[in-house]
C-alpha positions as CSV (number, residue, x, y, z in Angstrom):
1,M,300.1,96.2,276.3
2,S,302.4,93.2,275.7
3,H,300.8,91.4,278.8
4,S,297.2,92.1,277.7
5,P,294.6,89.3,278.7
6,L,293.5,86.8,276.3
7,F,290.2,88.5,275.6
8,T,290.1,92.3,276.2
9,P,287.2,94.5,274.5
10,P,288.7,97.3,272.2
11,R,288.9,100.6,273.9
12,F,288.4,104.0,272.4
13,F,292.0,105.6,272.2
14,Q,291.1,108.7,274.4
15,S,290.1,106.3,277.2
16,V,293.6,104.7,277.5
17,T,296.6,106.0,279.4
18,F,299.8,105.4,277.7
19,T,302.4,105.0,280.5
20,R,305.6,104.4,278.8
21,H,305.5,107.5,276.4
22,T,304.0,110.8,276.4
23,N,302.2,109.8,273.3
24,R,300.9,106.6,271.8
25,S,303.4,104.6,269.7
26,I,303.1,102.3,266.7
27,S,302.7,98.7,268.1
28,W,304.9,95.9,266.8
29,L,301.9,94.2,265.4
30,E,301.1,97.3,263.3
31,L,304.5,97.4,262.0
32,F,304.3,93.5,260.9
33,Y,301.0,94.2,259.4
34,D,302.5,97.0,257.3
35,L,305.5,95.0,256.1
36,V,303.0,92.7,254.6
37,Y,301.4,95.2,252.7
38,V,304.7,96.5,251.2
39,G,305.3,92.9,250.1
40,T,302.2,93.1,248.1
41,L,303.0,96.6,246.6
42,I,306.5,95.2,245.5
43,Q,304.4,92.7,243.4
44,I,302.3,95.6,242.2
45,G,305.5,97.3,241.2
46,N,306.7,94.1,239.3
47,F,303.4,94.2,237.5
48,L,304.0,97.9,236.4
49,S,307.7,96.9,235.2
50,D,306.3,94.1,233.1
51,N,303.4,96.1,231.8
52,T,304.5,99.7,230.7
53,S,301.7,100.2,228.2
54,I,298.8,102.7,228.8
55,L,296.6,99.6,229.6
56,G,299.1,98.2,232.2
57,F,299.4,101.7,233.7
58,G,295.5,101.7,234.1
59,Q,295.6,98.3,235.8
60,F,298.5,99.4,238.0
61,I,296.4,102.2,239.2
62,V,293.4,100.1,240.1
63,L,295.6,97.8,241.9
64,M,297.2,100.6,243.9
65,I,293.7,102.1,244.8
66,V,292.5,98.6,246.0
67,I,295.8,98.0,248.3
68,W,295.9,101.4,249.6
69,W,292.3,101.6,250.5
70,A,292.3,98.2,252.3
71,W,295.4,99.3,254.3
72,T,293.7,102.7,255.1
73,G,290.4,101.1,256.6
74,E,292.6,98.9,259.0
75,T,294.8,101.9,259.9
76,F,291.9,104.1,260.9
77,Y,290.4,101.3,263.0
78,Q,293.6,100.8,264.8
79,N,294.0,104.5,265.1
80,R,290.6,105.0,267.1
81,Y,290.6,101.7,268.9
82,V,293.2,100.1,271.0
83,S,293.0,96.4,271.0
84,D,295.9,93.9,271.4
85,D,294.1,90.8,272.9
86,L,294.2,87.2,271.4
87,L,291.0,87.6,269.3
88,H,292.3,90.9,267.9
89,R,295.6,89.4,267.0
90,C,294.1,86.5,265.2
91,L,291.7,88.8,263.2
92,V,295.0,90.7,262.1
93,F,296.7,87.5,261.4
94,L,293.8,86.3,259.1
95,Q,293.9,89.8,257.3
96,M,297.4,89.3,256.7
97,F,297.1,86.1,255.0
98,A,294.5,87.4,252.9
99,I,296.9,90.2,252.0
100,A,299.5,87.8,251.1
101,S,296.8,86.2,248.8
102,L,296.3,89.5,247.1
103,G,299.9,89.7,246.6
104,I,300.1,86.3,245.1
105,S,297.3,87.1,242.8
106,V,298.6,90.5,241.4
107,S,300.2,89.3,238.2
108,Q,297.0,87.8,237.1
109,A,294.6,89.7,238.9
110,F,293.0,90.8,235.4
111,G,293.3,87.4,234.1
112,A,293.1,83.8,235.5
113,L,293.4,84.8,239.2
114,Y,290.6,87.5,239.4
115,V,288.4,85.3,241.5
116,Q,291.1,84.8,244.0
117,F,292.0,88.4,244.1
118,T,288.3,89.2,244.5
119,L,287.9,86.8,247.4
120,A,291.0,87.9,249.2
121,Y,290.0,91.5,249.2
122,V,286.2,90.5,250.4
123,V,288.0,88.5,253.3
124,I,290.1,91.6,254.4
125,R,287.0,93.8,254.5
126,L,284.6,91.3,256.3
127,L,287.5,90.7,258.9
128,L,287.5,94.6,259.3
129,V,283.7,94.6,259.8
130,V,284.1,92.1,262.5
131,M,286.5,94.5,264.4
132,Y,284.0,97.3,264.3
133,A,281.3,94.9,265.5
134,R,283.6,94.3,268.4
135,A,284.0,98.0,269.0
136,M,280.0,98.5,268.8
137,G,279.7,96.2,271.8
138,S,282.7,97.5,273.9
139,H,282.3,101.3,273.4
140,P,278.5,102.2,273.1
141,E,279.3,106.0,272.8
142,S,280.7,105.5,269.3
143,R,278.3,102.5,268.3
144,S,276.7,104.6,265.6
145,L,279.8,105.4,263.7
146,S,281.0,101.8,264.0
147,W,277.6,100.8,262.6
148,G,278.0,103.2,259.6
149,Y,281.5,101.6,258.9
150,V,279.9,97.9,259.3
151,T,277.2,98.7,256.9
152,G,279.2,100.5,254.3
153,F,282.1,98.1,254.2
154,S,279.6,95.3,254.2
155,L,277.9,96.6,251.2
156,G,281.3,97.3,249.4
157,A,282.2,93.6,250.1
158,L,278.9,92.5,248.6
159,I,279.6,94.6,245.4
160,W,283.0,92.9,245.2
161,L,281.4,89.5,245.3
162,G,278.8,90.7,242.7
163,S,281.8,91.6,240.3
164,L,282.3,87.7,239.9
165,L,279.1,87.7,237.9
166,L,280.4,90.3,235.3
167,P,282.4,89.3,232.3
168,A,286.0,88.6,232.9
169,E,287.2,91.8,231.3
170,L,284.9,94.0,233.3
171,H,285.3,92.4,236.8
172,W,287.6,95.6,237.7
173,V,284.5,97.7,237.1
174,G,282.7,96.0,240.1
175,W,286.0,96.6,242.3
176,M,285.9,100.3,241.5
177,V,282.0,100.5,242.2
178,G,282.7,98.6,245.5
179,I,285.5,101.0,246.7
180,A,283.5,103.9,245.6
181,V,280.7,103.1,247.9
182,E,283.2,102.5,250.8
183,L,284.9,105.8,250.1
184,S,281.6,107.5,250.2
185,V,280.9,106.4,253.7
186,P,283.2,108.7,255.6
187,L,281.9,111.5,253.3
188,M,278.2,111.2,254.4
189,P,276.9,114.2,256.5
190,G,275.8,112.0,259.3
191,M,279.2,110.1,259.3
192,R,281.1,113.3,259.2
193,R,279.6,114.5,262.3
194,L,280.1,111.5,264.1
195,Q,283.8,111.3,263.1
196,A,284.1,114.8,264.5
197,Q,282.6,113.6,267.7
198,H,284.7,110.5,267.8
199,T,288.0,111.8,266.4
200,F,291.3,110.3,265.4
201,D,294.5,110.1,267.4
202,Q,296.4,112.7,265.5
203,H,300.0,111.8,266.5
204,H,299.4,108.0,266.0
205,L,298.0,108.7,262.5
206,K,300.6,110.8,261.4
207,E,303.4,108.3,262.4
208,R,301.5,105.4,260.9
209,F,301.3,107.1,257.7
210,G,304.9,108.3,257.8
211,I,306.3,104.8,258.6
212,F,304.2,103.3,255.7
213,T,305.5,106.1,253.4
214,L,309.1,105.5,254.5
215,I,309.0,101.7,253.9
216,V,307.6,102.3,250.5
217,L,310.3,104.8,249.6
218,G,312.9,102.3,251.0
219,E,311.2,99.6,248.7
220,A,312.0,101.8,245.6
221,F,315.5,101.9,246.7
222,I,315.7,98.1,247.1
223,K,314.2,97.7,243.7
224,V,317.2,99.7,242.1
225,L,319.7,97.8,244.2
226,D,318.4,94.5,243.3
227,D,318.3,95.3,239.5
228,A,322.1,96.6,239.9
229,Q,323.2,93.3,241.5
230,G,326.5,92.1,240.1
231,S,326.9,95.2,237.8
232,L,330.4,96.9,237.5
233,I,330.0,100.6,238.3
234,G,331.7,102.7,235.8
235,I,331.6,106.4,235.2
236,P,328.1,106.2,233.7
237,E,326.6,104.1,236.4
238,L,328.2,106.3,238.9
239,A,327.1,109.6,237.5
240,F,323.4,108.3,237.2
241,S,323.6,106.8,240.7
242,T,324.9,110.1,242.2
243,F,322.1,112.3,240.8
244,G,319.4,109.4,241.2
245,L,320.2,109.3,244.7
246,I,320.0,113.0,245.1
247,V,316.3,112.8,243.8
248,M,315.6,110.1,246.3
249,Y,317.1,111.9,249.0
250,A,315.0,114.9,248.2
251,L,311.8,112.8,248.1
252,W,312.6,111.6,251.6
253,W,313.4,115.3,252.8
254,L,310.5,117.1,251.2
255,Y,308.0,114.7,253.3
256,F,309.7,113.9,256.5
257,S,311.2,117.2,257.1
258,E,307.6,118.6,257.5
259,V,305.8,115.6,259.3
260,D,306.8,116.6,262.8
261,E,306.0,120.3,262.3
262,T,302.4,119.9,260.7
263,R,299.2,119.1,262.2
264,I,296.3,117.6,260.3
265,S,293.5,120.1,259.7
266,L,291.3,120.0,263.0
267,Q,288.4,122.5,261.8
268,V,287.6,121.8,258.4
269,S,286.6,118.1,257.8
270,L,287.2,118.6,253.9
271,R,290.6,119.5,254.4
272,R,291.4,116.5,256.7
273,L,290.0,114.1,253.8
274,V,292.4,116.0,251.5
275,W,295.3,115.1,253.6
276,L,294.0,111.5,254.0
277,Y,293.4,110.7,250.4
278,S,296.5,112.7,249.1
279,H,298.7,110.0,250.5
280,S,297.2,107.5,248.1
281,L,298.9,109.6,245.4
282,L,302.0,109.7,247.5
283,V,302.3,105.9,247.7
284,I,301.4,105.4,244.0
285,S,304.0,108.0,242.9
286,L,306.6,106.3,245.1
287,V,306.0,102.8,243.6
288,M,306.2,104.4,240.1
289,F,309.4,106.1,241.0
290,G,311.1,102.7,242.2
291,V,310.0,101.2,238.7
292,G,311.0,104.1,236.8
293,A,314.5,104.6,238.6
294,K,314.9,100.9,237.9
295,K,314.2,101.1,234.1
296,L,316.6,104.1,233.8
297,F,319.4,102.2,235.4
298,E,318.8,99.3,233.1
299,A,319.1,101.9,230.3
300,V,322.4,103.1,231.5
301,I,323.8,99.8,231.7
302,E,322.2,98.2,228.5
303,Q,322.0,101.3,226.2
304,P,324.6,103.9,227.3
305,G,324.3,107.2,225.7
306,E,320.9,106.4,223.9
307,A,317.8,108.4,224.3
308,L,315.5,107.0,226.7
309,Y,312.5,104.7,225.6
310,P,309.4,107.1,226.1
311,P,307.4,105.0,228.5
312,Y,310.2,104.9,230.9
313,R,311.0,108.6,230.5
314,L,307.3,109.3,231.1
315,L,307.2,107.1,234.2
316,Y,310.0,108.6,235.9
317,M,308.8,112.0,235.1
318,G,305.2,111.3,236.0
319,S,306.3,109.9,239.5
320,I,308.3,113.1,240.4
321,A,305.4,115.3,239.3
322,L,302.8,113.3,241.1
323,Y,304.9,113.1,244.3
324,L,305.1,116.9,244.2
325,V,301.4,117.3,243.6
326,A,300.6,115.0,246.3
327,L,302.9,117.1,248.9
328,A,300.9,120.2,247.8
329,L,297.7,118.6,248.7
330,I,298.9,117.2,251.8
331,E,300.1,120.8,252.8
332,Y,296.5,122.1,252.1
333,G,295.4,119.3,254.4
334,T,297.2,120.9,257.5
335,H,295.9,123.0,260.3
336,E,298.1,126.0,259.3
337,I,298.7,126.3,255.6
338,V,301.7,127.6,254.0
339,W,300.5,128.8,250.8
340,R,303.9,129.6,249.2
341,R,305.0,126.0,249.8
342,I,301.8,124.8,247.9
343,V,302.5,127.1,244.8
344,L,306.3,126.0,244.8
345,R,305.5,122.3,244.7
346,L,302.9,122.8,242.0
347,V,305.2,124.8,240.0
348,A,308.0,122.3,240.3
349,A,305.7,119.6,239.2
350,A,304.5,121.6,236.2
351,V,308.2,122.0,235.4
352,V,309.1,118.4,235.7
353,F,306.0,117.3,233.7
354,V,306.8,119.6,230.6
355,F,310.6,118.7,230.9
356,G,309.6,115.0,230.7
357,L,307.4,115.7,227.6
358,V,310.0,117.7,225.7
359,A,313.2,115.8,226.6
360,T,313.0,113.3,224.0
361,T,316.7,113.0,222.9
362,L,318.3,112.8,226.4
363,D,320.0,109.7,227.8
364,P,319.2,108.6,231.3
365,I,321.9,110.7,232.9
366,G,321.1,113.9,231.0
367,F,317.4,113.3,231.9
368,V,318.0,112.9,235.6
369,I,320.2,115.8,236.2
370,P,317.8,118.6,235.6
371,I,315.2,116.7,237.7
372,A,317.8,116.5,240.6
373,I,318.3,120.3,240.4
374,V,314.6,121.0,240.5
375,M,314.2,118.7,243.5
376,V,317.5,120.2,245.4
377,A,315.6,123.7,244.8
378,Q,312.6,122.4,246.6
379,V,314.7,121.2,249.5
380,V,316.5,124.5,249.8
381,D,313.1,126.1,249.8
382,S,311.9,123.7,252.5
383,I,314.8,124.6,254.6
384,T,314.3,128.2,254.3
385,I,310.6,128.2,255.0
386,K,310.0,127.7,258.6
387,R,306.4,127.5,260.4
388,P,305.8,129.9,263.2
389,V,306.5,128.6,266.6
390,E,303.0,128.4,267.7
391,E,302.2,126.0,264.9
392,T,304.6,123.5,265.9
393,V,303.2,123.0,269.4
394,H,302.8,119.2,269.7
395,I,299.5,117.8,269.9
396,A,299.0,114.1,271.0
397,H,295.4,113.7,270.4
398,S,293.0,115.9,268.3
399,T,290.2,117.4,270.1
């Protein structure tokens, strides 16, 4: 659609014929959009790196929920509706500007820049409302669905604006109430029926979530490289890097070796929502992992052989355990569940969690080796468990 007219109404994806490929592919604009979000996630990671207290971690979770939900809203719109005309591109570019404003505001989102952060999110949501309003006019069959999103997201944006009336230390409460209202929209019985009637493009959605996950995982790798820039690699650094990379490779393997073989649950709407919302935990864990790996590598260089600082140890442990829990939940949200895989992921998460609590005297190298062993065991299990052939039938669109 690179030669679309200047103004073409958005079309429901099932009414579009994709001529270049059997399945719909991610557009360049979508990739560009995702990269701007990742730039904001880098700033949130930096925020966590500078605030490893319990309060700082809580604020980090709030920021991650805000950013992930903003990305998800636009992703589902572009999944259901195909649009690439001038007006759509301008709306997306304006959203990207607001996303960049969020990123600029992150370090002081709970302080001097909370007004700027709030207004940036409101702009993002109102632009999404405009997109759904366009869809109402161009696709009457899904007008009720679009109207549900228009009203729900508008109400959420209004609550966000209302949060500016709260005391500065409580404005984040208004943010969470607004997002809770927006999150409730897809869960309402009427909206669930409409979403079943006007379903999503399964292949495109899996690809979009997979690419975003891959970019965030790559950002974690870049964070460690950036911190290690100019360092002389000795035996301790080499040992830690070897096992640390094994952990990172396992994170990639456990998600992406499954993504092509699984299908999002088609019959049970609750399981579809579990698949969707579990990806928020996945992204949160990867940002945590990048910060934790960076802190551990700093300790290898600056304090070789010494026991890890507890917040850094818990951060790294928590990221791995949360990632494994997210994988188990994502597996539950698939069309054909492999229960053994869910049990093994949860058991591994518990092992890593307990190990992180009791391994108080280990240095970074001694700490990362057992975790690498647990992750390799999960990869071996992933290789040996194969889904039945009939489950791997490729479906371009859910029905």
